[in-house]
C-alpha positions as CSV (number, residue, x, y, z in Angstrom):
1,M,13.1,-72.0,63.0
2,T,15.3,-74.3,65.2
3,K,16.1,-74.6,68.9
4,A,19.5,-73.6,70.4
5,V,21.0,-72.9,73.8
6,R,21.7,-69.3,74.4
7,F,22.9,-67.1,77.3
8,E,23.0,-63.3,77.5
9,E,25.2,-62.8,80.5
10,Y,27.9,-64.6,82.5
11,G,26.6,-66.7,85.3
12,G,25.6,-70.1,86.6
13,S,23.5,-72.7,84.8
14,E,20.5,-70.5,85.4
15,V,21.5,-68.2,82.6
16,L,21.1,-71.0,80.0
17,K,18.0,-70.8,77.9
18,V,16.7,-73.0,75.1
19,V,15.2,-70.6,72.5
20,E,14.0,-70.6,68.9
21,V,16.4,-69.1,66.4
22,E,16.5,-68.9,62.7
23,R,17.8,-72.2,61.1
24,P,21.4,-71.6,60.0
25,E,22.2,-71.9,56.3
26,P,25.6,-73.3,55.2
27,G,27.9,-71.2,53.2
28,P,30.5,-72.4,50.6
29,G,32.4,-75.4,51.9
30,E,30.0,-75.9,54.8
31,V,27.3,-78.4,55.7
32,R,24.2,-78.1,58.0
33,V,23.8,-81.1,60.3
34,S,20.6,-82.1,62.1
35,V,22.1,-82.8,65.6
36,V,21.0,-86.0,67.3
37,A,23.3,-85.7,70.3
38,S,25.9,-83.5,71.9
39,S,27.9,-83.6,75.1
40,V,28.6,-81.1,77.9
41,N,32.1,-80.2,79.1
42,P,33.6,-78.5,82.2
43,G,35.4,-75.9,80.0
44,E,32.0,-74.8,78.5
45,A,30.8,-74.1,82.0
46,K,33.9,-72.0,82.7
47,I,33.4,-70.0,79.5
48,R,29.7,-69.4,80.5
49,S,30.6,-68.3,84.0
50,G,33.2,-65.8,82.7
51,E,36.1,-67.6,84.4
52,L,37.8,-67.9,81.0
53,H,36.9,-64.4,79.7
54,E,40.5,-63.4,79.0
55,M,41.2,-66.6,77.0
56,F,37.7,-67.0,75.4
57,P,35.8,-63.7,75.4
58,T,32.1,-64.0,74.8
59,T,29.8,-61.8,72.7
60,F,26.2,-61.9,73.9
61,P,23.9,-63.5,73.1
62,S,26.1,-66.6,73.0
63,G,25.6,-70.2,72.0
64,E,27.6,-73.0,73.4
65,G,28.8,-76.6,72.7
66,S,31.5,-78.2,70.5
67,D,30.8,-81.9,70.3
68,F,28.0,-83.3,68.1
69,A,26.8,-86.2,66.1
70,G,24.0,-86.0,63.6
71,R,22.8,-86.3,60.0
72,V,23.9,-84.1,57.1
73,E,20.9,-82.1,56.1
74,R,22.1,-79.5,53.7
75,L,25.2,-78.9,51.6
76,G,26.8,-75.5,50.9
77,D,28.3,-74.6,47.5
78,G,31.3,-76.6,46.5
79,V,30.9,-79.4,49.1
80,T,32.0,-82.8,48.0
81,G,32.7,-86.1,49.8
82,V,29.4,-86.2,51.8
83,S,25.8,-86.7,50.9
84,L,22.5,-85.7,52.3
85,G,21.5,-88.1,55.1
86,D,25.1,-89.2,55.9
87,E,25.6,-89.8,59.6
88,G,28.6,-88.0,61.0
89,I,30.7,-87.1,64.0
90,G,31.9,-83.5,64.2
91,F,32.8,-80.4,66.1
92,S,31.9,-76.7,66.0
93,D,34.5,-74.0,66.4
94,T,31.8,-71.4,67.0
95,R,30.2,-72.7,70.2
96,S,27.0,-73.7,68.5
97,A,26.6,-77.5,68.9
98,H,24.0,-77.4,71.7
99,A,21.2,-76.9,69.1
100,T,19.0,-79.0,66.9
101,D,20.9,-77.7,63.8
102,V,24.5,-76.7,63.4
103,V,26.6,-75.4,60.5
104,V,30.3,-76.4,60.2
105,P,33.0,-76.6,57.6
106,V,32.7,-80.0,55.8
107,E,36.2,-80.9,57.0
108,N,34.9,-80.8,60.6
109,I,32.9,-84.0,60.3
110,V,33.8,-87.7,59.7
111,P,31.5,-90.6,59.0
112,K,29.9,-92.2,62.1
113,P,30.3,-96.0,62.0
114,D,27.1,-98.0,62.6
115,A,28.7,-99.7,65.6
116,V,29.2,-96.3,67.4
117,T,26.1,-95.0,69.1
118,W,24.9,-91.5,68.8
119,E,25.7,-90.9,72.5
120,E,29.2,-92.3,72.1
121,A,29.9,-90.3,69.0
122,A,28.8,-87.1,70.7
123,T,31.6,-87.3,73.3
124,L,34.6,-87.7,71.1
125,Y,35.8,-84.2,70.2
126,V,36.5,-82.3,73.5
127,A,37.2,-85.1,75.9
128,G,38.5,-87.7,73.4
129,T,41.0,-85.5,71.5
130,T,42.2,-83.9,74.8
131,A,43.0,-87.4,76.1
132,V,44.8,-88.3,72.9
133,A,46.9,-85.1,73.3
134,A,47.7,-85.9,76.9
135,V,48.8,-89.5,76.1
136,R,51.0,-88.3,73.3
137,A,52.5,-85.6,75.5
138,V,53.8,-88.0,78.1
139,E,55.2,-90.3,75.4
140,V,53.6,-93.5,76.6
141,E,55.5,-96.6,75.6
142,P,54.9,-100.3,76.1
143,G,55.9,-101.3,79.6
144,D,55.5,-97.9,81.1
145,V,53.7,-97.4,84.4
146,V,51.3,-94.4,83.9
147,V,49.2,-92.7,86.5
148,V,46.0,-90.8,85.4
149,A,44.5,-88.5,88.0
150,G,40.7,-88.2,87.7
151,A,40.5,-91.6,85.9
152,T,36.8,-91.9,85.6
153,G,36.0,-88.3,84.5
154,G,35.3,-87.2,81.0
155,V,38.9,-86.9,79.8
156,G,40.3,-89.4,82.3
157,A,38.0,-92.3,81.1
158,F,39.5,-91.9,77.6
159,A,43.1,-91.3,78.8
160,V,43.4,-94.5,80.9
161,Q,42.1,-96.6,78.1
162,L,44.3,-95.0,75.4
163,A,47.4,-95.3,77.6
164,K,46.6,-99.0,78.2
165,H,46.0,-99.5,74.5
166,A,49.5,-98.0,73.9
167,G,51.0,-100.8,76.1
168,A,51.3,-99.2,79.5
169,T,50.2,-100.5,82.9
170,V,47.8,-97.8,84.1
171,I,47.0,-96.7,87.6
172,G,43.9,-94.5,87.9
173,T,43.0,-92.3,90.8
174,A,39.3,-92.0,91.5
175,R,36.6,-92.4,94.1
176,A,36.6,-95.8,95.9
177,D,33.1,-96.3,94.5
178,D,34.5,-96.2,91.0
179,A,37.1,-98.9,91.5
180,D,35.1,-101.7,89.8
181,V,34.6,-99.5,86.7
182,L,38.4,-99.0,86.4
183,R,39.1,-102.7,86.9
184,S,36.6,-103.5,84.1
185,W,38.9,-101.5,81.7
186,G,42.0,-103.2,83.0
187,I,43.1,-100.2,85.1
188,V,44.6,-100.5,88.6
189,P,42.4,-98.3,90.8
190,V,43.7,-96.1,93.6
191,E,41.5,-93.9,95.8
192,Y,42.4,-90.3,95.7
193,G,42.7,-88.0,98.7
194,D,45.1,-87.9,101.7
195,G,47.8,-90.5,101.4
196,V,47.4,-91.1,97.7
197,A,51.2,-91.0,97.1
198,V,51.6,-93.9,99.5
199,R,48.8,-95.8,97.9
200,I,50.2,-95.3,94.4
201,R,53.6,-96.5,95.5
202,D,52.0,-99.5,97.1
203,A,50.1,-100.2,93.8
204,V,53.4,-99.9,91.8
205,A,55.2,-102.3,94.2
206,A,52.3,-104.8,93.8
207,L,52.7,-104.9,90.0
208,P,54.7,-107.8,88.5
209,G,58.3,-106.7,88.8
210,G,57.0,-103.5,90.4
211,G,59.5,-103.6,93.2
212,E,62.4,-103.5,90.8
213,A,60.8,-101.0,88.3
214,G,61.3,-98.1,90.6
215,G,58.1,-96.2,90.2
216,V,55.9,-94.2,87.9
217,D,57.1,-93.3,84.4
218,A,54.5,-90.8,83.3
219,F,51.6,-88.9,84.8
220,I,48.4,-87.3,83.3
221,D,46.5,-84.8,85.5
222,T,42.9,-84.1,84.5
223,V,41.9,-82.6,87.8
224,G,44.4,-80.1,89.2
225,A,44.3,-79.9,93.0
226,G,48.0,-80.5,93.5
227,N,48.4,-83.5,91.1
228,V,51.4,-81.9,89.3
229,E,53.2,-81.7,92.7
230,L,52.1,-85.3,93.4
231,A,53.7,-86.4,90.1
232,L,56.9,-84.7,90.9
233,E,56.9,-86.2,94.4
234,L,56.6,-89.7,92.8
235,G,59.7,-89.0,90.8
236,V,58.2,-88.4,87.4
237,A,60.3,-86.3,85.1
238,P,58.7,-83.0,84.2
239,E,58.7,-83.7,80.5
240,R,56.6,-86.8,81.1
241,I,53.9,-84.9,83.1
242,D,50.9,-83.4,81.4
243,T,48.1,-81.4,83.0
244,I,44.9,-80.2,81.4
245,A,43.7,-78.5,84.6
246,D,46.5,-76.7,86.4
247,F,48.2,-74.2,84.1
248,D,49.9,-72.3,86.9
249,A,51.6,-75.5,88.1
250,A,52.6,-76.2,84.5
251,R,54.4,-72.8,84.3
252,T,55.9,-73.1,87.7
253,H,57.3,-76.6,87.3
254,G,57.9,-76.7,83.6
255,V,55.6,-79.6,82.9
256,K,53.4,-80.0,79.7
257,A,49.9,-78.7,79.3
258,D,48.8,-80.2,76.0
259,G,45.0,-80.5,75.6
260,N,42.3,-80.3,73.0
261,A,44.2,-77.8,70.7
262,A,47.0,-80.3,70.4
263,G,44.8,-83.3,70.0
264,G,44.0,-82.9,66.3
265,G,40.6,-82.5,64.6
266,A,38.6,-84.8,62.3
267,R,41.4,-87.3,61.8
268,T,41.5,-87.9,65.6
269,L,37.7,-88.3,65.7
270,A,37.9,-91.0,63.1
271,E,40.7,-92.8,65.0
272,L,38.7,-92.8,68.2
273,A,35.6,-94.1,66.5
274,A,37.7,-96.9,65.0
275,L,38.9,-97.9,68.5
276,I,35.3,-98.1,69.6
277,V,34.4,-100.4,66.7
278,E,37.5,-102.6,67.5
279,G,36.4,-102.9,71.1
280,A,39.6,-101.2,72.3
281,L,37.7,-98.1,73.7
282,T,34.6,-98.0,75.9
283,V,32.8,-94.6,76.2
284,P,30.9,-94.5,79.5
285,V,27.8,-92.3,79.2
286,D,26.8,-91.3,82.7
287,T,23.5,-89.5,82.0
288,I,21.5,-88.4,79.0
289,Y,19.4,-85.3,79.2
290,P,17.0,-83.7,76.6
291,L,18.2,-80.4,75.2
292,E,15.5,-78.5,77.2
293,R,17.2,-79.7,80.5
294,V,20.7,-78.4,79.6
295,A,21.0,-76.5,82.8
296,E,20.4,-79.7,84.8
297,A,23.0,-81.4,82.7
298,Y,25.6,-78.9,83.7
299,D,24.5,-79.0,87.4
300,H,25.0,-82.7,87.3
301,L,28.4,-82.4,85.7
302,A,29.4,-79.8,88.4
303,E,28.9,-82.4,91.2
304,R,32.1,-84.1,90.0
305,H,30.8,-87.6,90.6
306,V,30.2,-88.3,87.0
307,V,31.6,-91.4,85.5
308,G,32.4,-90.6,81.9
309,K,30.3,-88.2,79.9
310,V,27.0,-86.3,80.3
311,V,25.1,-86.1,76.9
312,L,22.3,-84.0,75.5
313,R,19.9,-85.8,73.2
314,M,18.0,-83.7,70.6
315,E,15.7,-86.4,69.3
């Protein structure tokens, strides 16, 4: 037997239970991974609440979780390229990563470099590939001024650093308390809330040559809450705005809505891991919870004051 998160009805975090289930066996082309760590994501909470029922219908009892890092424990028929005991970073397409064992196609995992911690590795699929997609969508180029709304959240923390790595000057909106974190990544912090448009314009004007540059070139919205309209107010062209949170605004204003599905799979995981090894990407881990406290992990995430990622540790 193995432990896994299950829920049997839509609802809040109280419906989540950690139960014993039969250990899954890999089929042809699959591997079983002993999970060391996984992470929690806002989209998973929306699936569990039923908010995304039309897009992601659920059959009960349901598991959850996409991101994981762990050790290859069993090989299915025909599997090549990995060995028992290999440490890997991967993702589940069947909402099953919040468990002590997970079965996935072998192409869903990549090697975990020694320099990447289990907790860092466990954050890369949902948030990391979403950020990659958003940065690509707004076509960041060297010399651009890019604004990222929600700059210290799970996706935002990746997006600001990836945009900077692409050569942009990045302005990140966040709580005033998180300004030092953004500065440590080389990001210009701006407090969100009333008057944010004025503060962003002031931040642009204060940049070297900012007065002549004319404003913001691209905008990534990880929050919603009117940020698409803010980007348009700042004069950003619709084709250089990407939102992962406000799909109604994307349809209304003709801006992009590229996210995880456009971010790529295993290849992107390997690229992100390489950036960590190079020192070009820092993954802030806000809090680590044992699997048995998964409901608390989601409650903490829902407070929206998380810097980076919330991680579940299985061992």
